[in-house]
C-alpha positions in Angstrom: -9.3 3.9 -14.6 -7.3 0.7 -15.6 -3.6 0.6 -15.9 -1.8 -2.8 -16.3 -5.1 -4.3 -15.1 -4.8 -7.7 -16.7 -3.2 -9.7 -13.9 -2.7 -12.7 -16.2 -0.1 -10.7 -18.1 3.6 -10.1 -17.3 4.3 -6.4 -16.8 7.5 -4.4 -16.7 7.8 -0.7 -16.1 11.1 1.3 -16.0 9.7 3.9 -13.8 12.2 6.7 -14.7 10.7 6.7 -18.3 7.2 7.7 -17.1 6.0 11.3 -16.8 5.0 12.7 -13.5 1.2 13.3 -13.3 -0.2 15.8 -10.8 -2.3 14.4 -8.0 -5.3 16.3 -6.5 -3.0 17.7 -3.9 -0.6 20.5 -4.9 3.1 19.4 -4.9 2.3 15.7 -4.9 2.9 14.0 -8.3 2.5 10.3 -9.3 3.7 7.7 -11.8 1.1 4.9 -12.0 2.4 1.3 -12.4 -0.9 -0.5 -12.0 -4.3 0.7 -11.1 -7.9 -0.4 -11.0 -10.3 2.4 -9.9 -10.4 6.1 -9.6 -9.1 8.1 -6.6 -10.1 5.0 -4.6 -8.2 2.3 -6.3 -6.2 -0.9 -6.0 -3.0 0.8 -7.1 0.8 0.6 -7.2 2.4 4.0 -7.7 5.6 6.0 -7.5 4.7 9.1 -5.5 6.8 12.3 -5.3 6.3 14.9 -2.6 7.8 18.4 -3.2 9.4 20.0 -0.2 6.6 21.3 2.1 3.8 19.4 0.4 1.2 17.4 2.2 -2.1 15.4 1.9 -5.2 16.1 3.8 -6.0 13.8 6.8 -7.4 10.5 5.5 -8.2 6.9 6.4 -6.7 4.0 4.5 -9.8 1.8 4.4 -8.0 -0.8 2.4 -4.5 -0.3 3.9 -1.3 1.3 2.6 2.1 -0.2 2.0 5.1 1.9 1.1 8.9 2.1 0.7 10.7 5.4 1.0 13.1 5.5 -2.0 14.5 9.0 -1.5 14.3 11.7 1.1 12.1 11.6 4.3 8.3 11.0 4.4 6.5 12.2 7.5 3.2 12.0 9.3 2.0 12.7 12.8 3.3 9.2 13.8 6.9 9.9 12.9 9.6 10.4 10.2 10.3 7.7 7.7 13.7 8.1 6.0 15.0 6.4 2.8 15.0 2.7 3.2 11.8 2.6 5.4 9.3 -0.2 4.7 5.9 0.6 6.2 2.5 -1.2 6.3 -0.4 0.9 7.6 -3.2 -1.6 7.9 -6.9 -1.2 6.9 -8.7 1.6 8.9 -5.4 3.4 9.8 -5.4 7.1 9.7 -2.7 9.8 9.1 -1.9 13.2 7.6 1.1 12.6 5.3 3.7 15.3 4.4 7.3 15.8 3.5 9.1 18.8 4.8 12.1 18.4 2.5 10.6 16.2 -0.2 10.7 12.5 -0.9 9.9 9.8 -3.5 8.1 6.6 -2.5 6.7 3.3 -3.9 3.1 3.1 -2.6 0.6 0.3 -2.8 -3.1 0.8 -1.8 -6.0 -1.6 -1.2 -3.8 -4.7 -1.2 -4.3 -6.0 2.4 -6.5 -8.5 4.1 -9.2 -6.4 5.6 -8.8 -8.1 9.0 -5.1 -7.2 9.1 -4.3 -4.8 11.9 -0.5 -5.1 11.9 1.5 -1.9 11.8 4.9 -2.5 10.3 7.8 0.0 10.3 11.1 -1.5 9.2 14.3 0.4 8.4 15.6 -2.0 5.7 19.1 -0.5 5.6 19.9 -1.7 9.1 18.2 -5.1 9.2 20.0 -8.4 9.3 20.5 -10.6 6.3 20.4 -14.4 6.2 22.2 -16.4 3.6 19.8 -18.2 1.3 22.2 -19.6 -1.3 25.5 -18.8 -2.9 25.6 -15.1 -3.3 22.0 -14.5 -2.3 20.8 -13.2 1.1 17.3 -12.5 2.4 15.8 -10.1 4.9 12.2 -11.1 5.7 9.8 -8.1 6.0 6.3 -9.5 6.4 4.3 -12.8 6.0 0.7 -13.8 6.4 -1.5 -16.6 5.1 -1.6 -15.0 1.6 1.6 -13.1 0.9 5.3 -13.0 1.7 7.4 -9.9 1.4 11.2 -9.8 1.6 14.3 -7.9 0.7 16.9 -9.9 -1.4 20.5 -9.0 -1.6 22.4 -10.5 -4.6 26.1 -10.5 -5.1 27.5 -9.8 -8.5 26.1 -12.3 -11.1 24.3 -14.3 -8.4 21.3 -16.4 -9.5 17.9 -16.5 -7.7 15.2 -19.0 -9.0 11.8 -19.0 -7.4 8.5 -20.7 -8.2 5.9 -18.7 -6.3 2.4 -20.3 -6.2 0.4 -17.1 -6.5 2.3 -14.6 -8.7 5.0 -12.1 -7.8 6.0 -8.5 -7.9 9.5 -7.0 -7.5 11.1 -3.6 -7.5 14.8 -3.0 -8.0 16.1 -0.8 -5.2 19.8 -0.9 -6.2 21.9 -2.3 -9.0 20.5 -4.2 -12.0 19.1 -7.7 -12.8 18.0 -9.8 -15.7 14.8 -11.8 -15.4 14.1 -14.2 -18.3 15.4 -12.0 -21.2 14.5 -8.6 -19.6 16.9 -6.2 -18.0 15.7 -4.3 -15.0 17.7 -1.4 -13.6 17.3 0.7 -10.4 13.6 1.5 -9.8 12.3 -0.9 -12.5 9.2 -2.8 -11.5 8.1 -6.3 -12.6 4.9 -8.2 -12.0 4.5 -11.8 -13.1 1.2 -13.7 -13.1 0.1 -16.8 -11.2 2.0 -19.8 -12.4 5.1 -18.0 -13.7 8.6 -18.7 -12.3 11.2 -16.1 -11.5 14.7 -16.6 -12.9 16.8 -13.7 -11.7 20.4 -13.0 -12.3 22.2 -10.0 -10.7 24.4 -7.7 -12.8 28.1 -7.2 -12.4 27.6 -4.8 -9.4 25.0 -7.0 -7.7 21.5 -5.9 -6.8 19.0 -5.3 -4.0 15.4 -6.1 -4.8 12.1 -5.9 -2.9 10.0 -8.9 -3.6 6.3 -9.8 -2.8 5.0 -13.2 -3.7 1.6 -15.0 -3.8 -0.5 -11.9 -3.2 -2.1 -12.2 -6.7 -4.2 -15.1 -5.4 -6.3 -12.4 -3.7 -6.4 -9.8 -6.5 -10.1 -10.4 -7.5 -11.2 -9.9 -4.0 -9.1 -6.8 -3.6 -10.7 -5.3 -6.7 -14.2 -6.2 -5.5 -13.5 -4.4 -2.2 -12.5 -1.3 -4.0 -15.7 -1.3 -6.1 -17.7 -1.5 -2.9 -15.8 1.3 -1.1 
C-alpha cells in the first residue's frame, strides 16, 4: 500500500476530513497520512482506540514514535495522558490498550535501527526557551539524522526555517499559515528535502510539533520495511 509515498512532493492533510478505517483489531481505527507497506509499513497515522480496546502483544522491530492527542493511552509500562511524546525504539515490546479511549499520532519504522533510547516526555509540563520574537522552543529529541521539537508561537509570530533534509509538522493547537496554505488543529504537513518553512501563527497563536531532516533516511527506512 502506498499513501503520500512520493517524498519529493509537498503533502498536506487536514486529518479531521479523513474517514476512520478499521484496523485488524476491534475498536482500533486509523486515518492514514502517509504509508509505504502493508500491515508492516513505514507509516504516519492517526489512531483511535475505543474505550476498552487493545492490541495484541507485539514487537516494534522498526521503532514506534507517538503523541497522545486526546485521552490516555496505556501499556504494561505505564499510562500516557494527552500531551505525552513517546519514542519506543527498535526491538521494544508492549501490549497497547486504552481503558477509556484515546487518539494518537503514530509513526512506525522511522528510527535508526541501532537506536535504543526510550523517550517519554509530558510536553505540557516541559520548559520553553525563547527562540525569537514570539517563538519558543521545547526540544524533544535529536540524533545524527533528525531533530524533533515543540514550537510555541504567539499570535501572528513568524518562524522561518531551512531544514537540510525535509520536514514534517503537526498542529497541536491553534492555526498557522505555511506558504499560502492554512493549517488548523490536527493538520499535518510534510515538505521535501530542499524546501524552506515559512510559518506564521494565527491570531490566537499556535503550538506545533516539528521534525526536521529525517527524510534524508527515507529510502533506507523503506528498504528496511521491505526486508522485515
